C-alpha positions as a Markdown table, in Angstrom:
| # | Residue | x | y | z |
|---|---|---|---|---|
| 1 | Met | 104.8 | -96.0 | 143.9 |
| 2 | Gln | 102.4 | -97.0 | 141.1 |
| 3 | Val | 102.0 | -94.4 | 138.3 |
| 4 | Thr | 98.5 | -93.9 | 137.0 |
| 5 | Lys | 98.2 | -93.4 | 133.3 |
| 6 | Arg | 96.2 | -90.4 | 132.2 |
| 7 | Arg | 93.3 | -90.9 | 129.9 |
| 8 | Gly | 92.0 | -88.7 | 127.2 |
| 9 | Arg | 93.8 | -86.7 | 124.5 |
| 10 | Pro | 97.6 | -86.8 | 124.5 |
| 11 | Ser | 99.4 | -83.7 | 125.8 |
| 12 | Lys | 100.8 | -81.2 | 123.3 |
| 13 | Gln | 104.3 | -82.5 | 124.2 |
| 14 | Gln | 103.4 | -85.9 | 122.7 |
| 15 | Asn | 102.2 | -84.5 | 119.4 |
| 16 | Ile | 105.0 | -85.1 | 116.9 |
| 17 | Lys | 105.2 | -82.4 | 114.3 |
| 18 | Pro | 106.2 | -83.5 | 110.7 |
| 19 | Ile | 109.7 | -82.5 | 109.7 |
| 20 | Pro | 109.4 | -79.9 | 106.9 |
| 21 | Ser | 110.8 | -80.8 | 103.5 |
| 22 | Leu | 113.9 | -79.1 | 102.3 |
| 23 | Ile | 112.9 | -77.4 | 99.1 |
| 24 | Asp | 115.2 | -76.2 | 96.3 |
| 25 | Phe | 113.7 | -73.1 | 94.8 |
| 26 | Lys | 116.1 | -73.0 | 91.8 |
| 27 | Asn | 113.2 | -73.1 | 89.4 |
| 28 | Ile | 112.0 | -69.6 | 90.4 |
| 29 | Thr | 112.4 | -67.5 | 87.3 |
| 30 | Thr | 111.3 | -64.3 | 85.7 |
| 31 | Leu | 108.4 | -64.5 | 83.3 |
| 32 | Gly | 110.6 | -63.1 | 80.5 |
| 33 | Asn | 112.9 | -66.1 | 80.8 |
| 34 | Leu | 110.3 | -68.8 | 80.4 |
| 35 | Asn | 111.5 | -71.4 | 77.9 |
| 36 | Ile | 108.4 | -72.9 | 76.1 |
| 37 | Asp | 108.7 | -75.2 | 73.1 |
| 38 | Glu | 107.0 | -73.6 | 70.1 |
| 39 | Arg | 105.1 | -76.8 | 69.5 |
| 40 | Met | 103.3 | -76.2 | 72.8 |
| 41 | Leu | 101.9 | -72.9 | 71.4 |
| 42 | Glu | 100.3 | -74.6 | 68.4 |
| 43 | Ser | 96.6 | -75.3 | 68.1 |
| 44 | Met | 94.8 | -78.2 | 66.4 |
| 45 | Pro | 92.0 | -76.9 | 64.2 |
| 46 | Thr | 89.0 | -79.0 | 63.1 |
| 47 | Lys | 88.8 | -77.0 | 59.8 |
| 48 | Ser | 85.3 | -76.0 | 60.8 |
| 49 | Lys | 85.5 | -72.2 | 61.2 |
| 50 | Thr | 82.6 | -71.9 | 63.6 |
| 51 | Val | 83.8 | -74.7 | 65.8 |
| 52 | Asp | 87.4 | -73.6 | 65.8 |
| 53 | Glu | 86.4 | -70.0 | 66.8 |
| 54 | Phe | 84.3 | -71.4 | 69.6 |
| 55 | Leu | 87.0 | -73.6 | 71.0 |
| 56 | Ser | 89.8 | -71.0 | 71.4 |
| 57 | His | 91.2 | -67.7 | 70.3 |
| 58 | Glu | 93.9 | -69.7 | 68.5 |
| 59 | Gln | 91.2 | -71.4 | 66.3 |
| 60 | Gly | 91.0 | -75.0 | 67.6 |
| 61 | Ile | 92.2 | -77.0 | 70.5 |
| 62 | Pro | 95.5 | -75.7 | 71.9 |
| 63 | Cys | 98.3 | -78.2 | 72.3 |
| 64 | Ala | 99.2 | -79.2 | 75.9 |
| 65 | Ser | 95.7 | -78.3 | 77.2 |
| 66 | Asn | 92.9 | -80.1 | 79.0 |
| 67 | Ile | 89.2 | -79.6 | 78.4 |
| 68 | Met | 86.6 | -81.1 | 80.8 |
| 69 | Ala | 83.2 | -81.8 | 79.2 |
| 70 | Ile | 80.1 | -82.2 | 81.4 |
| 71 | Gly | 76.4 | -82.2 | 80.6 |
| 72 | Asp | 73.1 | -83.8 | 80.8 |
| 73 | Pro | 72.9 | -87.6 | 80.1 |
| 74 | Gly | 72.1 | -88.3 | 76.5 |
| 75 | Val | 72.7 | -84.8 | 75.3 |
| 76 | Gly | 75.5 | -85.8 | 72.9 |
| 77 | Lys | 78.8 | -85.3 | 74.7 |
| 78 | Thr | 80.5 | -88.4 | 73.2 |
| 79 | Thr | 79.1 | -87.7 | 69.7 |
| 80 | Val | 80.2 | -84.1 | 69.6 |
| 81 | Leu | 83.7 | -84.7 | 71.0 |
| 82 | Leu | 84.2 | -87.7 | 68.8 |
| 83 | Asp | 83.3 | -85.5 | 65.8 |
| 84 | Ile | 85.9 | -82.9 | 66.9 |
| 85 | Leu | 88.5 | -85.7 | 67.4 |
| 86 | Ser | 87.8 | -87.2 | 64.0 |
| 87 | Lys | 88.1 | -83.8 | 62.3 |
| 88 | Ile | 91.4 | -83.1 | 64.0 |
| 89 | Glu | 92.7 | -86.6 | 63.1 |
| 90 | Lys | 92.0 | -85.9 | 59.4 |
| 91 | Thr | 94.4 | -83.0 | 59.6 |
| 92 | Gly | 97.3 | -85.3 | 60.3 |
| 93 | Arg | 97.3 | -85.2 | 64.1 |
| 94 | Lys | 97.7 | -88.5 | 66.0 |
| 95 | Cys | 94.5 | -89.0 | 68.1 |
| 96 | Leu | 93.2 | -91.7 | 70.4 |
| 97 | Phe | 89.8 | -92.4 | 71.9 |
| 98 | Ile | 89.8 | -94.3 | 75.2 |
| 99 | Ser | 86.3 | -95.8 | 75.7 |
| 100 | Gly | 85.5 | -96.8 | 79.3 |
| 101 | Glu | 81.7 | -96.7 | 78.8 |
| 102 | Met | 81.0 | -98.5 | 75.5 |
| 103 | Gly | 82.3 | -101.7 | 74.1 |
| 104 | Glu | 83.0 | -102.8 | 70.6 |
| 105 | Lys | 79.4 | -103.7 | 69.7 |
| 106 | Gln | 77.9 | -100.4 | 70.8 |
| 107 | Met | 80.6 | -98.4 | 69.0 |
| 108 | Phe | 80.2 | -100.5 | 65.8 |
| 109 | Lys | 76.5 | -99.5 | 65.8 |
| 110 | Tyr | 77.5 | -96.0 | 66.7 |
| 111 | Thr | 79.9 | -95.8 | 63.8 |
| 112 | Gln | 77.3 | -97.0 | 61.3 |
| 113 | Arg | 75.2 | -94.0 | 62.3 |
| 114 | Phe | 78.2 | -91.6 | 62.1 |
| 115 | Pro | 80.6 | -93.0 | 59.5 |
| 116 | Gln | 83.1 | -90.1 | 60.1 |
| 117 | Phe | 84.2 | -91.9 | 63.2 |
| 118 | Glu | 85.4 | -95.1 | 61.4 |
| 119 | Asn | 89.1 | -94.1 | 61.3 |
| 120 | Val | 89.3 | -93.0 | 65.0 |
| 121 | Lys | 91.9 | -95.1 | 66.8 |
| 122 | Thr | 90.1 | -96.6 | 69.8 |
| 123 | Leu | 91.1 | -98.4 | 73.0 |
| 124 | Phe | 88.3 | -100.3 | 74.6 |
| 125 | Leu | 89.1 | -100.8 | 78.3 |
| 126 | Ser | 86.7 | -103.8 | 78.3 |
| 127 | Asn | 89.3 | -105.6 | 76.2 |
| 128 | Tyr | 91.9 | -105.3 | 78.9 |
| 129 | Leu | 90.1 | -106.5 | 82.0 |
| 130 | Glu | 92.9 | -109.0 | 82.8 |
| 131 | Phe | 95.3 | -106.1 | 83.3 |
| 132 | Asn | 95.5 | -103.3 | 85.8 |
| 133 | Thr | 93.7 | -100.3 | 84.4 |
| 134 | Lys | 96.4 | -98.0 | 85.7 |
| 135 | Asp | 99.0 | -99.9 | 83.6 |
| 136 | Val | 96.8 | -99.9 | 80.5 |
| 137 | Val | 96.2 | -96.2 | 80.6 |
| 138 | Glu | 99.7 | -95.2 | 81.4 |
| 139 | Gln | 101.3 | -97.4 | 78.8 |
| 140 | Val | 98.9 | -96.4 | 76.0 |
| 141 | Met | 99.5 | -92.7 | 76.8 |
| 142 | Asp | 103.3 | -93.3 | 76.7 |
| 143 | Ile | 103.0 | -94.2 | 73.0 |
| 144 | Gly | 102.5 | -90.5 | 72.3 |
| 145 | Phe | 99.4 | -88.8 | 71.0 |
| 146 | Asp | 98.5 | -85.2 | 70.0 |
| 147 | Leu | 94.9 | -85.5 | 71.4 |
| 148 | Ile | 93.2 | -88.1 | 73.6 |
| 149 | Leu | 89.5 | -88.3 | 74.3 |
| 150 | Ile | 88.5 | -90.2 | 77.5 |
| 151 | Asp | 84.9 | -91.3 | 78.0 |
| 152 | Ser | 84.6 | -91.1 | 80.9 |
| 153 | Ile | 87.2 | -90.3 | 83.5 |
| 154 | Ala | 84.8 | -91.6 | 86.2 |
| 155 | Glu | 85.0 | -95.1 | 84.5 |
| 156 | Val | 88.8 | -94.9 | 84.2 |
| 157 | Met | 89.3 | -93.8 | 87.8 |
| 158 | Gly | 86.8 | -96.4 | 89.0 |
| 159 | Gly | 88.8 | -99.1 | 87.3 |
| 160 | Val | 92.0 | -97.7 | 88.8 |
| 161 | Arg | 90.5 | -97.6 | 92.3 |
| 162 | Asp | 89.2 | -101.1 | 92.1 |
| 163 | Asp | 92.5 | -102.6 | 90.7 |
| 164 | Asn | 94.7 | -100.8 | 93.2 |
| 165 | Ser | 92.4 | -100.5 | 96.3 |
| 166 | Trp | 92.7 | -96.7 | 96.1 |
| 167 | Asp | 90.4 | -94.0 | 97.4 |
| 168 | Arg | 88.9 | -91.4 | 95.1 |
| 169 | Lys | 91.5 | -88.7 | 96.2 |
| 170 | Thr | 94.4 | -91.0 | 95.2 |
| 171 | Ala | 92.8 | -91.9 | 91.9 |
| 172 | Glu | 92.2 | -88.2 | 91.1 |
| 173 | Ser | 95.8 | -87.4 | 91.9 |
| 174 | Trp | 97.0 | -90.2 | 89.6 |
| 175 | Leu | 94.9 | -88.8 | 86.7 |
| 176 | Val | 96.0 | -85.3 | 87.2 |
| 177 | Glu | 99.7 | -86.3 | 87.4 |
| 178 | Asn | 99.4 | -88.4 | 84.2 |
| 179 | Cys | 97.6 | -85.7 | 82.2 |
| 180 | Thr | 100.1 | -83.1 | 83.3 |
| 181 | Asn | 103.1 | -85.3 | 82.4 |
| 182 | Gln | 101.6 | -85.8 | 78.9 |
| 183 | Asn | 100.9 | -82.1 | 78.6 |
| 184 | Lys | 104.7 | -81.7 | 79.1 |
| 185 | Gly | 105.6 | -84.2 | 76.4 |
| 186 | Asn | 106.7 | -87.0 | 78.6 |
| 187 | Asn | 106.0 | -89.8 | 76.2 |
| 188 | Lys | 107.9 | -91.8 | 73.5 |
| 189 | Glu | 107.2 | -89.3 | 70.8 |
| 190 | Asn | 107.6 | -86.1 | 72.9 |
| 191 | Lys | 104.1 | -85.0 | 71.9 |
| 192 | Tyr | 102.5 | -82.3 | 74.0 |
| 193 | Thr | 99.3 | -84.1 | 74.4 |
| 194 | Ser | 95.9 | -82.4 | 74.9 |
| 195 | Phe | 92.9 | -84.1 | 76.6 |
| 196 | Leu | 89.2 | -84.1 | 76.1 |
| 197 | Leu | 87.8 | -85.5 | 79.4 |
| 198 | Ile | 84.2 | -86.4 | 79.7 |
| 199 | Gln | 83.0 | -86.4 | 83.3 |
| 200 | Gln | 79.7 | -87.4 | 84.9 |
| 201 | Val | 77.4 | -84.9 | 86.7 |
| 202 | Thr | 75.0 | -85.2 | 89.6 |
| 203 | Lys | 71.2 | -85.3 | 89.1 |
| 204 | Ser | 71.2 | -81.5 | 89.5 |
| 205 | Gly | 73.7 | -81.2 | 86.7 |
| 206 | Glu | 76.7 | -80.3 | 88.9 |
| 207 | Phe | 80.3 | -81.4 | 88.2 |
| 208 | Val | 81.4 | -84.6 | 90.1 |
| 209 | Gly | 85.0 | -84.3 | 91.4 |
| 210 | Ser | 87.4 | -82.3 | 93.5 |
| 211 | Asn | 88.9 | -78.9 | 93.0 |
| 212 | Lys | 92.1 | -80.6 | 92.0 |
| 213 | Leu | 90.4 | -81.9 | 88.8 |
| 214 | Lys | 88.9 | -78.4 | 88.2 |
| 215 | His | 92.2 | -76.6 | 88.5 |
| 216 | Met | 94.0 | -79.1 | 86.2 |
| 217 | Thr | 91.7 | -78.3 | 83.3 |
| 218 | Asp | 92.2 | -75.2 | 81.1 |
| 219 | Ala | 88.5 | -75.2 | 80.1 |
| 220 | Thr | 85.1 | -76.5 | 81.3 |
| 221 | Leu | 82.7 | -77.2 | 78.5 |
| 222 | Glu | 79.0 | -77.7 | 79.4 |
| 223 | Met | 76.6 | -79.4 | 77.0 |
| 224 | Arg | 72.9 | -78.8 | 77.8 |
| 225 | Arg | 69.4 | -79.3 | 76.5 |
| 226 | Glu | 67.0 | -76.3 | 76.6 |
| 227 | Ser | 63.6 | -76.7 | 78.1 |
| 228 | Glu | 60.7 | -77.4 | 75.8 |
| 229 | Arg | 59.5 | -73.9 | 76.5 |
| 230 | Asp | 62.8 | -72.5 | 75.1 |
| 231 | Gly | 62.7 | -74.8 | 72.1 |
| 232 | Gly | 64.3 | -78.0 | 73.4 |
| 233 | Gly | 67.5 | -77.5 | 71.4 |
| 234 | Thr | 71.0 | -78.6 | 72.4 |
| 235 | Tyr | 74.0 | -76.4 | 72.9 |
| 236 | Met | 77.5 | -76.2 | 74.4 |
| 237 | Glu | 79.0 | -73.4 | 76.3 |
| 238 | Phe | 82.3 | -72.8 | 78.1 |
| 239 | Thr | 81.9 | -71.7 | 81.7 |
| 240 | Lys | 85.7 | -71.6 | 82.0 |
| 241 | Asn | 88.2 | -71.2 | 79.1 |
| 242 | Arg | 91.7 | -69.9 | 79.6 |
| 243 | Asn | 92.2 | -69.9 | 75.8 |
| 244 | Gly | 89.0 | -68.6 | 74.6 |
| 245 | Asn | 85.6 | -67.0 | 75.3 |
| 246 | Val | 83.1 | -68.0 | 77.9 |
| 247 | Ser | 79.3 | -67.5 | 78.1 |
| 248 | Gln | 78.9 | -68.0 | 74.4 |
| 249 | Arg | 76.7 | -70.8 | 73.1 |
| 250 | Leu | 77.2 | -73.0 | 70.0 |
| 251 | Ser | 74.1 | -75.0 | 69.1 |
| 252 | Phe | 74.4 | -78.5 | 67.7 |
| 253 | His | 71.9 | -80.9 | 66.3 |
| 254 | Leu | 72.0 | -84.7 | 65.9 |
| 255 | Ala | 69.7 | -86.1 | 63.2 |
| 256 | Asn | 70.0 | -89.5 | 61.5 |
| 257 | Arg | 73.6 | -89.7 | 60.2 |
| 258 | Thr | 74.5 | -86.0 | 60.5 |
| 259 | Leu | 75.8 | -83.6 | 63.2 |
| 260 | Thr | 75.4 | -80.0 | 62.4 |
| 261 | Tyr | 76.5 | -76.9 | 64.3 |
| 262 | Gly | 74.8 | -73.5 | 64.5 |
| 263 | Gln | 76.2 | -70.0 | 65.0 |
| 264 | Ile | 78.0 | -68.8 | 68.1 |
| 265 | Ala | 75.7 | -66.6 | 70.2 |
| 266 | Gly | 75.8 | -64.8 | 73.5 |
| 267 | Arg | 74.2 | -66.4 | 76.5 |
| 268 | Gly | 70.5 | -66.3 | 76.4 |
| 269 | Ser | 70.1 | -67.0 | 72.7 |
| 270 | Cys | 71.2 | -70.0 | 70.7 |
């Protein structure tokens, strides 16, 4: 007798359930027994009292932490974060700027305007186009730095996606994994690396990325420009900060060759 094959969705008996992983929960511990290296509890001050108080309760950027910076195009994200990076580098910390947006010529002109950036160690991704972006970023991170500024993570992840035929989710997971490993000191110098991560925003000013990226960061720093009615000034404000205050504004002003900061103020005044 001929058997007629059924069409449509397979029966429940045909659905194969994944075999659950065998998980070893030996890492469950009491909070009192957490073993944290004292170097992870240090902070990296800029030596600018106003800026350091704004960044965290510990006065500066905490070691092994990640700060995501978003904001309006042209508001000054790169300039402000490079200024913070250069100030911290002058204190003896080992810092790196990974530039995925600007090449050598643009940064040369930029440094002429802001001479304080001239000693910042910089990796231009445009100089390594013959290599896989994934390998370039992983290997430079493995050198070991106290603080790394990436401008922007969209450009880095875009290069990684193109070079490896990955989707956005896979590229984001790769970035999160690498930042987390560096936070834990998994590099040649066992430095508990912190990151300043510049990210793009939508036309409405919203964060571009998944919740995985949001949860990986200890703080979200927004840089905005006031409306002309409110004065047209520029300011930065933490909307999330596990190590410091939120909803406080610090104004900043770019003029000619100088970058100046105002006073910390509550939301609604700057």
